[in-house]
C-alpha positions, 0 to 999 in steps of 0.5 A: 517447485522446479525453476522452470515452473517458476519461470513459466509462472513469471512469464504468465504474470507479465501478461496480466494485471495481477501484481501478487501471487502465492502458491503452496505446492507439496509443502513449498510456498512461493510468493511472487510480487511485482510492482505495476506502473500506470501511465494515467489515472483518474482522480476520484473526489473523496467524500467525508471530513477533511484530514489534516495533511502534512507535506511528506518531505517536511514530515520525513525530515522532522520525524527521522525516528519514525518508520515511513510506509511508502506506496509500492505502486502508482494509483489512487489511495483509499483509507477504507474498503468503501466510502461509507466504511471505517478506515483501516487505521487512524492516527493513534492506531496500534499496528502490527507488521503485515497489517493492512493499512490502506488500499491503492487502486491501480488499473481497477485492481485493489492492492492492500498496503501492509505495514512494514513495522509494529508501532503506532500510526503517528501521521497520515500523509495523504488524503483519501481518494488522492493519487499516489506515486511509487515510493510516495510516503503514506504513513509515519509509524512510531515504533516505540 
């Protein structure tokens, strides 16, 4: 893939709501990923049993050996693909690097958030349907 083609693709993506693009061409792979910020968002009340949530700041200080998965974008956190569906992961779930943990909705686009580490989900730091900020901790993963 030529540099001019890549620059052209980046320019096209800046005019859309697409946050991630992967292209395979002539044996080459290109993945372009960008973070999109929202100026406002709608809070959707969650339906289901309440989850015990610990303050993210307290959890990070208390569990420094744990890997922290943070939100790469601003949006609404969803633990499952639908309100009736099972959550992607729960406390105690074994996860692999690249496994989908949740969805963050931004501007009507559903962005899958993947694990950056192998391990066990130690804590879920946010409730389903709650707004999240860029860089806000979502999960703590015990790598052992």
